[in-house]
ZAMARGU-4260 file (C-alpha; in steps of 0.2 Angstrom, whole numbers, plus 5000, padded with zeros to 4 digits):
<rodrens>
0) 4832/4842/5024 | 4836/4860/5019 | 4840/4867/5002 | 4853/4880/4998 | 4845/4889/4984
5) 4854/4896/4969 | 4849/4914/4975 | 4856/4910/4993 | 4873/4905/4985 | 4873/4920/4973
10) 4870/4932/4987 | 4883/4925/4998 | 4895/4923/4983 | 4893/4940/4977 | 4896/4947/4995
15) 4913/4937/4995 | 4918/4943/4978 | 4914/4961/4983 | 4925/4959/4998 | 4939/4952/4988
20) 4938/4966/4975 | 4939/4979/4989 | 4955/4970/4995 | 4963/4966/4978 | 4958/4982/4969
25) 4950/4972/4955 | 4935/4960/4953 | 4941/4942/4953 | 4937/4932/4937 | 4928/4915/4940
30) 4945/4906/4938 | 4953/4918/4951 | 4939/4916/4963 | 4941/4897/4963 | 4960/4900/4966
35) 4956/4910/4981 | 4944/4897/4987 | 4929/4908/4987 | 4916/4896/4981 | 4921/4883/4993
40) 4921/4895/5007 | 4903/4900/5003 | 4897/4882/5001 | 4905/4878/5018 | 4897/4893/5027
45) 4880/4890/5019 | 4880/4872/5023 | 4886/4875/5041 | 4872/4888/5043 | 4859/4875/5035
50) 4864/4862/5047 | 4862/4873/5062 | 4845/4879/5055 | 4839/4861/5054 | 4844/4859/5072
55) 4835/4875/5077 | 4819/4869/5069 | 4821/4852/5078 | 4823/4861/5095 | 4808/4872/5091
60) 4818/4888/5092 | 4811/4905/5085 | 4811/4923/5087 | 4796/4935/5088 | 4792/4949/5076
65) 4794/4961/5090 | 4812/4956/5093 | 4816/4956/5075 | 4809/4974/5074 | 4819/4980/5089
70) 4835/4972/5081 | 4831/4981/5065 | 4830/4998/5073 | 4848/4996/5080 | 4856/4993/5063
75) 4866/5009/5059 | 4866/5005/5040 | 4847/5009/5041 | 4848/5025/5050 | 4843/5042/5043
80) 4850/5059/5045 | 4843/5060/5063 | 4852/5044/5068 | 4836/5034/5070 | 4829/5020/5059
85) 4823/5027/5042 | 4812/5015/5032 | 4816/5024/5016 | 4835/5020/5019 | 4831/5003/5024
90) 4822/4999/5008 | 4836/5008/4998 | 4849/4997/5006 | 4839/4981/5002 | 4837/4987/4984
95) 4856/4990/4982 | 4859/4972/4988 | 4845/4964/4978 | 4836/4958/4993 | 4818/4958/4997
100) 4811/4963/5013 | 4805/4945/5016 | 4822/4938/5012 | 4830/4950/5024 | 4819/4945/5039
105) 4820/4926/5035 | 4839/4928/5035 | 4838/4938/5052 | 4826/4925/5059 | 4838/4910/5055
110) 4853/4920/5061 | 4844/4923/5078 | 4840/4904/5079 | 4859/4900/5077 | 4863/4913/5090
115) 4851/4905/5102 | 4860/4888/5099 | 4877/4896/5103 | 4871/4905/5118 | 4862/4889/5125
120) 4876/4878/5123 | 4892/4888/5126 | 4887/4905/5134 | 4892/4899/5151 | 4907/4888/5146
125) 4922/4895/5154 | 4939/4894/5146 | 4951/4883/5155 | 4962/4892/5167 | 4978/4885/5160
130) 4973/4894/5143 | 4974/4911/5151 | 4990/4906/5160 | 4998/4901/5143 | 4993/4917/5135
135) 4999/4927/5149 | 5016/4918/5150 | 5018/4919/5131 | 5016/4938/5131 | 5024/4943/5147
140) 5038/4930/5151 | 5055/4938/5149 | 5072/4930/5147 | 5090/4936/5150 | 5103/4930/5138
145) 5122/4928/5139 | 5128/4930/5122 | 5142/4936/5110 | 5141/4942/5092 | 5149/4934/5077
150) 5150/4947/5063 | 5160/4948/5047 | 5174/4957/5056 | 5179/4940/5063 | 5182/4933/5045
155) 5198/4933/5035 | 5198/4941/5018 | 5192/4929/5004 | 5201/4931/4987 | 5193/4931/4970
160) 5190/4914/4963 | 5198/4906/4947 | 5188/4907/4931 | 5183/4889/4932 | 5175/4892/4949
165) 5166/4907/4942 | 5160/4898/4927 | 5152/4885/4938 | 5144/4898/4949 | 5137/4907/4934
170) 5130/4891/4927 | 5121/4887/4944 | 5114/4905/4945 | 5112/4909/4927 | 5094/4914/4930
175) 5100/4929/4939 | 5112/4935/4925 | 5101/4937/4909 | 5098/4952/4899 | 5080/4959/4897
180) 5072/4958/4880 | 5073/4976/4872 | 5063/4982/4858 | 5068/4997/4848 | 5054/5009/4841
185) 5053/5025/4832 | 5038/5035/4839 | 5029/5052/4837 | 5017/5059/4849 | 5002/5070/4845
190) 4993/5081/4858 | 4988/5100/4859 | 5003/5103/4869 | 5015/5096/4856 | 5006/5106/4842
195) 5006/5122/4853 | 5025/5122/4853 | 5026/5125/4835 | 5012/5138/4834 | 5017/5156/4833
200) 5006/5169/4840 | 5008/5187/4834 | 5010/5202/4844 | 4993/5209/4838 | 4984/5193/4844
205) 4993/5194/4861 | 4988/5212/4863 | 4970/5209/4858 | 4968/5195/4870 | 4976/5205/4884
210) 4963/5219/4881 | 4949/5206/4881 | 4955/5197/4897 | 4965/5210/4907 | 4952/5211/4920
215) 4956/5193/4925 | 4975/5195/4924 | 4977/5199/4942 | 4993/5196/4952 | 4986/5191/4969
220) 4992/5200/4985 | 5008/5193/4992 | 5014/5196/5010 | 5031/5194/5019 | 5028/5184/5035
225) 5038/5180/5050 | 5033/5169/5065 | 5039/5163/5082 | 5033/5147/5091 | 5030/5146/5110
230) 5032/5131/5121 | 5020/5137/5135 | 5006/5150/5139 | 5018/5159/5151 | 5030/5162/5136
235) 5016/5169/5126 | 5011/5181/5140 | 5030/5187/5142 | 5031/5190/5123 | 5015/5200/5123
240) 5021/5210/5138 | 5037/5214/5128 | 5027/5220/5113 | 5016/5231/5124 | 5032/5238/5132
245) 5037/5244/5115 | 5049/5230/5109 | 5048/5226/5091 | 5045/5208/5085 | 5063/5203/5084
250) 5068/5212/5100 | 5054/5203/5109 | 5059/5186/5102 | 5078/5189/5106 | 5073/5194/5124
255) 5065/5177/5126 | 5078/5167/5116 | 5065/5163/5103 | 5070/5159/5085 | 5062/5170/5071
260) 5056/5159/5056 | 5055/5169/5040 | 5041/5161/5030 | 5045/5171/5015 | 5034/5182/5002
265) 5018/5171/5000 | 5002/5170/4992 | 4987/5166/5003 | 4985/5149/4993 | 5003/5145/4996
270) 5000/5143/5015 | 4994/5125/5019 | 4989/5129/5037 | 4972/5137/5034 | 4973/5145/5052
275) 4989/5154/5048 | 4983/5159/5031 | 4968/5168/5038 | 4978/5177/5052 | 4992/5182/5040
280) 4981/5189/5027 | 4969/5197/5040 | 4982/5208/5050 | 4988/5225/5045 | 5006/5229/5040
285) 5018/5227/5055 | 5004/5221/5066 | 5008/5207/5078 | 4995/5193/5080 | 4996/5178/5092
290) 4986/5162/5088 | 4985/5143/5089 | 4997/5132/5078 | 4997/5113/5075 | 5008/5111/5091
295) 5004/5125/5102 | 5004/5144/5101 | 5013/5156/5089 | 5015/5174/5085 | 5016/5181/5067
300) 5020/5198/5059 | 5018/5204/5041 | 5033/5215/5037 | 5028/5219/5019 | 5013/5219/5008
305) 5013/5218/4989 | 4996/5223/4984 | 4986/5213/4971 | 4987/5222/4954 | 4983/5219/4936
310) 4997/5212/4926 | 5005/5223/4912 | 5005/5217/4894 | 5024/5213/4896 | 5021/5203/4912
315) 5006/5193/4904 | 5013/5191/4886 | 5021/5173/4889 | 5005/5167/4898 | 4994/5173/4885
320) 5004/5167/4870 | 5005/5149/4878 | 4986/5149/4881 | 4982/5155/4863 | 4994/5142/4856
325) 4986/5128/4866 | 4969/5133/4861 | 4974/5133/4843 | 4983/5116/4846 | 4966/5109/4852
330) 4957/5116/4837 | 4970/5107/4825 | 4972/5091/4835 | 4958/5081/4827 | 4962/5087/4809
335) 4980/5082/4811 | 4976/5066/4819 | 4965/5061/4804 | 4979/5065/4792 | 4992/5055/4802
340) 4980/5040/4802 | 4978/5042/4783 | 4996/5042/4780 | 4998/5027/4792 | 4985/5017/4782
345) 4995/5022/4766 | 5011/5015/4774 | 5020/5032/4773 | 5036/5032/4783 | 5034/5038/4801
350) 5049/5050/4798 | 5040/5058/4783 | 5025/5060/4794 | 5035/5068/4808 | 5043/5080/4796
355) 5027/5086/4788 | 5018/5090/4804 | 5034/5096/4813 | 5032/5082/4827 | 5048/5076/4836
360) 5053/5059/4831 | 5061/5048/4844 | 5070/5032/4843 | 5072/5022/4859 | 5075/5004/4865
365) 5063/5000/4878 | 5060/4986/4891 | 5043/4978/4895 | 5040/4991/4908 | 5042/5005/4896
370) 5051/5017/4908 | 5063/5022/4894 | 5048/5031/4886 | 5044/5043/4900 | 5057/5057/4896
375) 5058/5057/4877 | 5039/5056/4875 | 5035/5066/4891 | 5024/5052/4897 | 5019/5047/4915
380) 5025/5029/4920 | 5007/5022/4918 | 5006/5029/4900 | 5023/5022/4896 | 5019/5005/4902
385) 5003/5005/4891 | 5014/5009/4876 | 5027/4996/4880 | 5013/4982/4882 | 5007/4986/4865
390) 5025/4986/4858 | 5029/4969/4865 | 5013/4962/4856 | 5019/4969/4840 | 5029/4962/4826
395) 5043/4970/4815 | 5035/4976/4798 | 5017/4975/4804 | 5007/4991/4805 | 5005/4995/4824
400) 4988/5003/4829 | 4988/5021/4836 | 4990/5021/4855 | 4977/5032/4863 | 4982/5039/4880
405) 4967/5050/4882 | 4955/5061/4873 | 4969/5072/4866 | 4985/5062/4867 | 4990/5049/4854
410) 5006/5039/4850 | 5011/5031/4834 | 5026/5019/4833 | 5036/5007/4822 | 5045/4992/4829
415) 5062/4992/4820 | 5072/4980/4831 | 5070/4966/4844 | 5085/4961/4855 | 5080/4944/4863
420) 5083/4941/4881 | 5099/4930/4883 | 5111/4923/4895 | 5125/4934/4900 | 5143/4927/4898
425) 5157/4928/4911 | 5165/4943/4904 | 5149/4953/4904 | 5146/4950/4923 | 5163/4946/4930
430) 5164/4960/4942 | 5146/4958/4950 | 5149/4939/4949 | 5165/4940/4959 | 5156/4951/4972
435) 5141/4939/4973 | 5152/4924/4975 | 5163/4932/4988 | 5147/4938/4998 | 5140/4920/4997
440) 5156/4913/5003 | 5157/4925/5018 | 5139/4922/5022 | 5142/4903/5022 | 5158/4905/5032
445) 5150/4916/5045 | 5135/4904/5047 | 5147/4889/5049 | 5157/4898/5062 | 5142/4903/5072
450) 5135/4885/5071 | 5152/4878/5077 | 5152/4890/5092 | 5134/4884/5095 | 5139/4866/5095
455) 5153/4869/5107 | 5141/4878/5119 | 5128/4863/5117 | 5142/4851/5121 | 5144/4859/5138
460) 5158/4872/5135 | 5157/4888/5144 | 5151/4903/5134 | 5163/4915/5141 | 5178/4904/5137
465) 5172/4901/5119 | 5171/4920/5117 | 5187/4925/5125 | 5197/4911/5116 | 5191/4918/5099
470) 5193/4936/5103 | 5175/4939/5105 | 5166/4949/5119 | 5152/4940/5130 | 5139/4951/5137
475) 5122/4950/5145 | 5106/4956/5137 | 5092/4967/5145 | 5077/4956/5149 | 5069/4953/5132
480) 5052/4949/5126 | 5047/4939/5110 | 5050/4956/5101 | 5068/4957/5107 | 5076/4968/5120
485) 5076/4985/5110 | 5094/4984/5104 | 5100/4980/5087 | 5109/4964/5093 | 5093/4955/5101
490) 5079/4958/5089 | 5063/4948/5086 | 5073/4935/5075 | 5085/4931/5089 | 5071/4932/5103
495) 5061/4919/5093 | 5075/4906/5094 | 5079/4911/5112 | 5060/4907/5117 | 5061/4890/5110
500) 5068/4884/5127 | 5070/4888/5145 | 5084/4892/5156 | 5101/4886/5149 | 5094/4884/5132
505) 5107/4887/5119 | 5108/4892/5101 | 5112/4904/5088 | 5102/4916/5077 | 5105/4929/5064
510) 5099/4946/5068 | 5093/4960/5056 | 5110/4967/5054 | 5117/4950/5047 | 5127/4946/5063
515) 5125/4929/5072 | 5120/4929/5090 | 5127/4914/5100 | 5118/4913/5116 | 5113/4904/5132
520) 5097/4908/5141 | 5104/4914/5158 | 5087/4916/5167 | 5069/4915/5164 | 5058/4929/5172
525) 5040/4922/5173 | 5025/4934/5171 | 5020/4940/5188 | 5005/4952/5184 | 4988/4943/5182
530) 4980/4944/5165 | 4970/4960/5162 | 4951/4958/5163 | 4949/4964/5145 | 4962/4951/5139
535) 4953/4937/5149 | 4936/4942/5142 | 4944/4941/5124 | 4951/4924/5128 | 4934/4918/5135
540) 4925/4925/5119 | 4937/4917/5107 | 4936/4900/5116 | 4917/4900/5115 | 4918/4905/5097
545) 4930/4891/5093 | 4919/4878/5102 | 4904/4884/5093 | 4913/4883/5076 | 4919/4865/5080
550) 4902/4860/5085 | 4894/4868/5069 | 4907/4859/5058 | 4904/4843/5066 | 4885/4845/5064
555) 4888/4849/5046 | 4899/4834/5043 | 4886/4823/5050 | 4873/4830/5038 | 4872/4823/5021
560) 4878/4837/5009 | 4875/4835/4990 | 4880/4848/4977 | 4873/4849/4960 | 4890/4852/4951
565) 4882/4856/4934 | 4871/4870/4942 | 4885/4876/4952 | 4897/4878/4937 | 4884/4887/4928
570) 4881/4900/4942 | 4900/4902/4943 | 4901/4906/4924 | 4908/4889/4919 | 4902/4877/4906
575) 4893/4860/4910 | 4910/4851/4910 | 4917/4863/4923 | 4928/4873/4910 | 4928/4892/4908
580) 4934/4900/4892 | 4949/4898/4895 | 4953/4890/4912 | 4946/4877/4923 | 4930/4875/4933
585) 4926/4870/4951 | 4931/4852/4954
</rodrens>
């Protein structure tokens, strides 16, 4: 017998939880882990490994310490800065994973035994030859189709239905025609930026701040830049020769029929290409420089340089005023916030609070997503959704708590009206209902027509005759794979149906454009090239892996596995009865 300890389970379970969290972007709860099948997967893997470990012990398999040490040195996770094994890194990784050195080597020793079993039983087992042939035929066979298209152009117009038909259609599809629940709120927002809009900064304050900070109020250098791109080294040489002969930048470009691109008057930080930025801000005025670009070579020239200079008071006035107002807004923020909270606790109307502190009061009806709040409150979508979630948990007349959106951003609101979600009636949705009904009728008619042609074809009628009689055009496809023939007509959807049969197989399938393809497989082109060696190796490896997996599962099933359900539920965070708070346990 071999016991799977609580620690074994916890270690493997946590590894699976971490993998799921990386994929989902959030750590699964115990209930979610069960819905994902994680506990069952862990138990299955651990019990399979245990069954193989028992067999390894019965066979007297083992691995030497020397072999384990050699394997340890090849693990890249334990390598230091020099790329070789580093014991400090090794110990750090073990600590991070809550594993002792003995547990690590025991785990590696058991894994080595399982690998020996797999090697001994299946390493020399070849995959059946027919398996490679099937894979090759599946991937490389081609078909040529004789086909015609059945599109909506072949249908007669469909008139709008009577009201009784529309009423019945609306009743059958009422779930598509419902209003959203909307909630109307009145809201104010407080932030340093909001407060700053109402703060006046005097000319004297601006002038004083300018004198204090003018050394930092520098307008960076700007350069007017032009460039041409070259398609070959030969063209670079010809351009440079033209410059050397006295031609200017534009003349040399015109001589070689090159287009001059005007990049504009730019700051260095405006240029995303770092190589271009370094060259453009390193050359002299009207100097031509040739250098590499992302797609080849290019030449640039700087035609004007606006030097860096200290901003005047007039130029810096607005910037300084905004900065000072924002700083004062930050100073006032906490005090104003406390006063608003006091007024809310005293049930003072929100409009009076907004008026006292000169804050914009907005009234808006919002959906559960809150997108209607983005513009009036200047929120990002995530912030708006957070407010909406709170609103949809609120009740009319109840004092809603302050919604904090960051260290310096808060919103207060009153819920004043709720418009419940409801079914829409015919007059509200008549136009879109008529369009949907007609679209459905046309889709049904098109499918029925294509299926009728397919039945005629199946009964033995000639494809070309069917097409010509109905004013359609029969054509032959290019040789197609299971992905289609590269055209819009024969895509993967059509190819999938065509590959269900061999030569003279008939059928119909809808392509991505919504047209139906009625076809007959005119010919099958079998794969001729042998399977590539790397593909054959892949098949062999997977075949052996599957054999070993089947063997391992059978070995596990023959062993007697018992689970202490109470302990398992406690490890997973459930109560003794298998219930979480709330939710269900592992059953």
